[in-house]
N, C-alpha and C positions, 0 to 999 in steps of 0.2 A: 504494499500499500504506500503510495507516494504521499508527499506532504499535501499537495493540493487536492488529493482524493479525500483526505480527512475532512476538509472544509467544504467540498462540493458534493459529497456522497449523499446517500439516502438518509443516514442518521444525522446529517448536519443540521436539519431542522430542529432536532432536539437540543443541539448545542446552542442554536440561536435563541430558542425559547428559554433555555436555562440561563444564558447570559443576561437576557432582558429581565427575567424574574429576579435574578441575583442583583442586578443593578437597582431594580425597583425596591427590593428588600433593603439594600444597603443605604439608598438615598432617601426613600420616602416611606419607610416602614411605619413611622409613628402617625402619619397623616393620611396614608392611602386606605382605601376600603380593602383591607387585606384579609383574605379568607384563609385562616390557618387550618390546615388539614393535616391529619397524621398518617395519611397513606402515601404511597410511593410517588404519586403523580404531583405532589406539591400543591400549587394553587389552581384548582380546577377552573375558576373563572378566567384567570390569565391564560390558561391553556386553550380555552374555548375562544378567547378573543384573539390571541396572537398567532396561533398555528395557521388559521386560514389565510391571514395576511401574509405570513412568511412563505406559505406554499404558493400563493398567487405571485409573489415577487420572484421566487425561484423559477416558476413556470415562464414568467415574462423574460427573465434573464436567459433562459435556455432556448427560447424560440426567436432570438434576434430582435426583440423588442428593444427600444431605446433604454439602455441601462440607467442612464442618468435620470430620465423622466420617471422610470419605474422606482428608482431609489428615492427620489423626492416625494412621490406619492406614498410610498411605504412609510417613510419617516414622518410625514405630515399626518398620516392616518394613525400611526402609533402615538404621536404626540396628542392628537385629539382624543384617542381612546384613554390614554393616561389621565387626561384632564376630566373627561366627562363620564367615563365609566368607572375609573378608580378613584376619582375625586382628589387627585394630586394637584397641588397648586401649579400655576404656569411656570414659575421659575424652577421648581424641582423637576417638572416634566421636561423642561428644556435642558436641564443638567443631565438627566437620564438619556435624552436623545443625543446630547453632545458626547457622551461617553459611548453610546452604542453606534454612532455614525462612523467612526474610523474602522470599527470591526466590519460593518456592512460594506464600506468602500473596499476593504481588503477582500471580502467575499466576492464582490463584483469583479474585482481585478483577477481573482483566481478563476472565476468562471469564464471570463473573457480570455484569459491566458490559455485555459484548457481548450477552448474552441479555436483560437487563432494560431495555435502552435503547430507548425508543419511537422510532418512525421520525421523526416531526416533531411536536413540541409546538405550535409556531407555524408555520403555513404561510408560505412566503417571500412577501414583498410585492413587487409589481412596481415597477420603477424609476420608472415614470411617476408613481406616487403621490408620490414624494419630489421629483421635478423640477417638479411643478406649482406655479405661484406661488399663494400664498394669496389667496383672494378678498378684495377690499377691501370692508369693510362701512362704510356711512355712519355717522358719529358722530352720536349724538343731540344735538339742538339744546338749548341751555340756555334755560330760561325766565327772563325778567327780572321 
């Protein structure tokens, strides 16, 4: 598994949601409408709100939709969801988005790199070419 496969694979949606819920917990845990739950899934309200948004963003990124436009729509929708569904104040929601934005820009770059990277620019050279001894050429004789 390569480095970019970890961030662009199927389980990466869970990483996105976990990061967003973690930021929400760290920055706005005392003022957000936080549903504490004791099962494996964490905050079910946040999962129901954020997973469809992140899935729609990944789908738009993989089908050659304008990545910057899709990213702006995603970040704006998450900001509005934080404000109106989780009752986080505007400045804390903006702080959460400011922390989440570099991660999503990195993800967009990894998805774009994965699609635009050519297979092989230079074909691999066989090892025998490097192991051959250079042919000795006779030196030209000097005329006197």
